[in-house]
C-alpha positions as CSV (number, residue, x, y, z in Angstrom):
1,L,147.6,59.9,-71.1
2,F,149.2,61.0,-67.6
3,S,146.0,62.4,-66.4
4,I,144.4,59.1,-67.2
5,Q,146.9,57.3,-65.3
6,N,146.3,59.5,-62.3
7,N,142.7,59.0,-62.1
8,L,143.1,55.2,-62.2
9,G,143.0,55.3,-58.2
10,V,139.4,56.3,-58.3
11,R,137.9,53.8,-60.5
12,P,136.9,50.1,-59.8
13,D,139.6,47.5,-60.1
14,N,138.2,45.9,-63.3
15,E,138.1,49.3,-65.0
16,R,141.7,50.2,-63.6
17,S,143.0,47.0,-64.9
18,A,141.7,47.6,-68.5
19,L,142.9,51.1,-68.6
20,A,146.3,50.2,-67.5
21,E,146.6,47.7,-70.1
22,A,145.3,50.3,-72.8
23,L,148.1,52.7,-71.6
24,I,150.5,50.1,-72.2
25,E,149.3,49.6,-75.7
26,L,149.6,53.1,-76.2
27,R,152.9,53.6,-74.9
28,P,154.6,50.3,-74.6
29,A,158.1,52.0,-73.6
30,Q,156.6,54.1,-70.6
31,C,158.2,53.0,-67.5
32,S,155.2,54.2,-65.5
33,F,152.7,52.6,-67.3
34,L,154.6,49.4,-67.5
35,L,155.1,49.3,-63.7
36,E,151.2,50.3,-63.2
37,G,150.2,47.3,-65.6
38,A,152.8,44.9,-63.8
39,R,151.2,45.9,-60.2
40,F,147.6,45.3,-61.6
41,R,148.6,41.9,-63.1
42,V,150.2,40.8,-59.7
43,R,147.2,42.0,-57.7
44,T,144.9,40.0,-59.8
45,G,146.9,36.9,-59.8
46,R,148.4,36.9,-63.2
47,I,151.9,36.7,-62.1
48,A,153.5,35.2,-65.1
49,Q,152.2,38.2,-67.3
50,A,153.3,40.5,-64.7
51,S,156.9,39.2,-65.3
52,D,156.7,40.1,-69.1
53,L,155.9,43.7,-68.2
54,L,158.5,43.9,-65.6
55,A,161.1,42.6,-68.0
56,Q,160.1,45.2,-70.4
57,A,160.2,47.8,-67.5
58,R,164.0,46.9,-66.9
59,V,164.9,48.2,-70.1
60,C,162.6,51.5,-69.8
61,C,163.1,52.6,-66.2
62,K,166.1,54.4,-65.7
63,R,165.5,57.5,-63.5
64,P,166.3,56.9,-59.9
65,D,162.6,57.4,-58.7
66,E,161.6,54.8,-61.4
67,V,164.2,52.2,-60.3
68,L,162.7,52.8,-56.9
69,R,159.4,52.0,-58.0
70,E,160.4,49.1,-60.2
71,T,162.0,47.5,-56.9
72,E,158.8,48.0,-55.1
73,V,156.8,46.3,-58.0
74,W,159.4,43.3,-58.0
75,I,159.1,42.9,-54.4
76,E,155.1,42.8,-54.7
77,Y,155.4,40.3,-57.3
78,A,157.6,37.9,-55.0
79,V,155.3,38.6,-52.0
80,A,152.4,37.4,-54.4
81,A,154.3,34.5,-55.7
82,V,155.4,33.1,-52.3
83,A,151.6,33.2,-51.4
84,A,150.6,31.4,-54.6
85,G,153.3,29.0,-54.0
86,L,155.2,29.8,-57.0
87,R,158.9,29.2,-55.8
88,G,160.5,29.9,-59.1
89,N,158.5,33.3,-59.7
90,A,159.4,34.5,-56.0
91,L,163.0,33.8,-56.5
92,E,162.8,35.7,-59.8
93,G,161.3,38.7,-58.3
94,L,163.8,38.8,-55.2
95,G,166.6,38.4,-57.4
96,Q,165.6,41.3,-59.7
97,A,164.8,43.5,-56.6
98,E,168.1,42.7,-55.4
99,K,169.9,43.6,-58.8
100,L,168.5,47.1,-58.2
101,R,169.1,49.6,-55.5
102,L,167.6,48.1,-52.5
103,Q,166.7,50.6,-49.6
104,P,167.0,49.4,-46.2
105,E,163.4,48.7,-45.5
106,P,162.7,46.8,-48.7
107,A,166.0,45.0,-48.1
108,R,164.7,43.7,-44.8
109,L,161.4,42.5,-46.6
110,V,163.6,40.6,-49.3
111,I,165.6,39.0,-46.5
112,S,162.6,37.7,-44.7
113,L,161.2,36.4,-48.0
114,Y,164.4,34.6,-48.7
115,R,164.2,33.1,-45.2
116,A,160.5,32.0,-45.8
117,L,161.6,30.1,-48.9
118,G,164.6,28.4,-47.1
119,E,167.1,30.5,-49.1
120,H,169.1,31.1,-45.8
121,D,172.5,31.6,-47.7
122,R,170.9,34.3,-49.9
123,A,169.4,36.0,-47.0
124,A,172.7,36.1,-45.3
125,T,174.6,37.4,-48.3
126,L,172.1,40.0,-48.7
127,C,172.4,40.9,-45.0
128,K,176.1,41.1,-45.4
129,G,175.8,43.1,-48.4
130,M,173.6,45.7,-46.7
131,G,175.9,45.9,-43.6
132,S,175.5,49.0,-41.8
133,R,172.8,50.3,-44.2
134,L,170.5,48.0,-42.4
135,P,167.6,49.7,-40.2
136,V,169.0,50.6,-36.9
137,R,166.5,48.5,-35.0
138,A,167.3,45.3,-33.4
139,R,164.7,43.1,-35.4
140,A,166.6,43.7,-38.7
141,W,169.9,42.4,-37.2
142,V,168.2,39.6,-35.2
143,D,166.6,38.4,-38.5
144,C,170.1,38.5,-40.3
145,A,171.7,36.5,-37.4
146,E,168.9,33.9,-37.7
147,A,169.5,33.6,-41.5
148,A,173.5,33.4,-41.1
149,L,172.7,30.7,-38.3
150,A,170.6,28.8,-41.0
151,A,173.3,29.0,-43.5
152,G,175.8,27.7,-40.9
153,Q,177.9,31.0,-40.8
154,R,178.6,30.8,-37.2
155,A,181.3,33.8,-36.9
156,D,178.7,35.9,-38.9
157,A,175.9,35.1,-36.6
158,L,177.9,35.9,-33.5
159,E,179.0,39.3,-34.7
160,V,175.4,40.2,-35.8
161,L,173.9,38.8,-32.5
162,T,176.3,41.0,-30.6
163,R,175.2,44.2,-32.6
164,A,171.5,43.4,-32.2
165,E,172.1,43.1,-28.6
166,K,173.3,46.7,-28.3
167,L,170.3,48.1,-30.2
168,Q,167.6,47.9,-27.4
169,P,166.0,44.7,-28.4
170,S,162.4,44.2,-27.4
171,M,161.7,41.2,-25.1
172,D,160.9,38.9,-27.9
173,E,164.0,40.2,-29.9
174,A,166.1,39.6,-26.7
175,R,164.8,36.1,-26.4
176,R,165.8,35.4,-30.0
177,I,169.1,36.9,-29.5
178,A,169.7,34.6,-26.4
179,A,168.3,31.4,-28.6
180,G,170.7,32.2,-31.1
181,C,173.8,32.6,-28.9
182,R,172.8,29.2,-27.3
183,T,172.6,27.7,-30.8
184,I,176.4,28.3,-31.4
185,N,177.3,27.7,-27.7
186,E,178.2,31.2,-27.1
187,W,177.2,31.3,-23.4
188,D,178.5,34.8,-22.5
189,C,176.4,36.3,-25.3
190,A,173.4,34.3,-24.2
191,L,174.0,35.3,-20.7
192,N,174.1,39.0,-21.5
193,S,170.7,38.7,-23.4
194,A,169.1,36.7,-20.6
195,E,170.4,39.4,-18.1
196,G,168.9,42.1,-20.3
197,L,165.6,40.4,-20.0
198,T,165.7,40.2,-16.2
199,R,166.4,43.8,-15.9
200,R,163.2,44.8,-17.6
């Protein structure tokens, strides 16, 4: 069965999808089969059906590598749901991914998706929870500052903007930092960012 699963990648999409479904029928409690089936359902626009398989995977996927893959599939599910305009499904996917052990890069994507959905409080809360585990790049911190600003968390926004400023932001990121500082009337912070831009 595992050799069949490994050969899925070389087959046309319709055959891959049928094989993934067959593998699930044969081994309905096999984490890798459930995740592969869910991934195919997501990629073919069957988002609600993917949710059913992911719910089963929640029970079966226990090993750290399985949980990591499950997180990736939930995020793919959320991305597809956002693209399809299925807000409830997108929030379900993001919430499930958040319950699992989010790594820094996937967390950044989850934060961006929350912001795209207007869920600024949730984005800011996740940023706070990730803390120093966020990638050591200005972009991730600027995204978090903007989420905090949109959520009305002025003090958190200033703290994160100050941190982003120290991470060698690009020109665009420096402009965003300066704009964020101006939004909360932190003129010293805005001036520091503007001076950083003129030194480039």
